[in-house]
N, C-alpha and C positions, 0 to 999 in steps of 0.2 A: 529424603527424597530432594534434588538438590532445589524443585519448585516449591518448598517449605525454606530452603534456606537462603535462596539467592536473594537480592535484592535490587529493585528496576525502580530507576528516580522516571527515566525520559524513555517514553517506549511510543516507536513508530509504527504504525501498522500501514500499510497499504492495499487499498482497497478502488475493484474497477466495476464493481454491479454483481459478480459472477461468485454464484454459488459459495464458490471456496474462500475467497475476499470475503463475504458475509461470515463465516466460519470462522477466517483469521479475526476479524473484527470483533466477534463475542469472545475472543480469547485472549484479544488485548486488552478486551475491558475488562475480564475477570482478572486476570494479572495486573492490573493499574487500580482494580478498586484491592486488590490484597495488600499492594505497597503502597495504596497511597502516591500513585506516580502520576506527571504529565505525561498525557496523551494526544499524541500528532496521527492525525487521520491523512493521509495524504492521496495524491491524486495524479500521475503524470501522464499529461496527453504527448505521444510521439508525435511530433510536427513533420516525421520525414513520412510518415505513412499518409499524407493529404495532399503528395503532390502529386495533383490526379493529370495535370497540365493544363489546364485551365483556371489562372488564379482566380476567379471569382469565386466556380464555382467550389475548389476548396478552401477560398475562404470558408462560404460560406456552411459547409461541412462541417469547418474547423469550430467557428464561432455556435451551433448548435450544440457540437458535444462539449464545448467548453460549458455553456447553459446548461446541459445535460448535468454536466459533472459538480457544477456549483450546487443542484438542486440534491445532489447524492450526498455529497458531503455536507450539506445544511441536516437532511438526515442524519445521516452515520454522529456528527456531532452532535443533535439534538437526543437522540437515542443513547448517547455515553454520558452525556448530562443528565437523564433520566434514570439513568441507572446509578447515581451517585458520585458520580468525578466532576470536580470542581473545577480541576485544571486544564480542558481541552482543546486544540486548537485543529484546527483546518486547513490546509494548504493544498494550493493545484498550480502542478506548473506545467511548463511545457519544457519538452528535451527529451536524452533518451531516458527512459524508464530504469534499466541498468544503473549508468550514471546518478543519477538523483537519486532512489532512493537506495544506492549501494553508499556512497560518497557524499556528495553534496547536503541533501535536507538533513541523512543522521550528523551530518559536523554542524550542520546551521542550530541543531534543538537537542546538542549535544546527549544523541540516542545512544542507549547501553543494551535496549533489546529493538531487533526490527521484525515483526510479525506479517511472513505474506500466507498466502493462500499456494496452493501449489499450483500448477500453470497446468493448462488443458492443450498445450501445441499437440499435435499429432507428433510421430517420431520422425520425419522428413524434415518437419521446423523445428524441429527440436535441433537432430543434426545437425542442420547447415546454418542456425543463429542463435540455438542456446536459446537454453530459459532463466526468465529475468530473476527467477527464485535461485537457481545455479547458482547463476552470477552473484544475485547478494551475497550465496553462504559462501563464497569464494574470496569476495573483495570485501565485504563490511566490516568494522573497524571495531564490530560488536559482537554480541551473540545474536543468531538469529532460530526464529522459529519457525520453522514451515509447517504450515495445516492443509491437510490431506481433505479433499471432501468424503465425506463420509457417505453420502449417497454411492449405493452401485450401481453403475451406468455401462 
């Protein structure tokens, strides 16, 4: 099997609080444990979605989301360490999730595997803007593992 022979040294997992991201995180931890890999747990805040026309309200919402994502990343980092990983990094960045997760973060960390959850975008949104995971698959400089949510809905 490929997973028994493929070695990964630098794994990037994208998290956002969704169920599929949680499952992606769990898979990334298992792969990192098998490979004694560095695990980078990342979240990208898409600042384009904060343009409400009222600068102070947009700033307040952005600051709230930054605080919540910092907490989430700390929780994930603690879980990864509790699972036995000693090389764990968390990264919270602002920008385009597609660009950051497909190119910028993997470059900074020399990622050789990116693990993401399958998006929950509806058909119209996917047609208009495409999903982040689809973009990563097409543009990433390394292997990409997309984890489907196991819950039926």
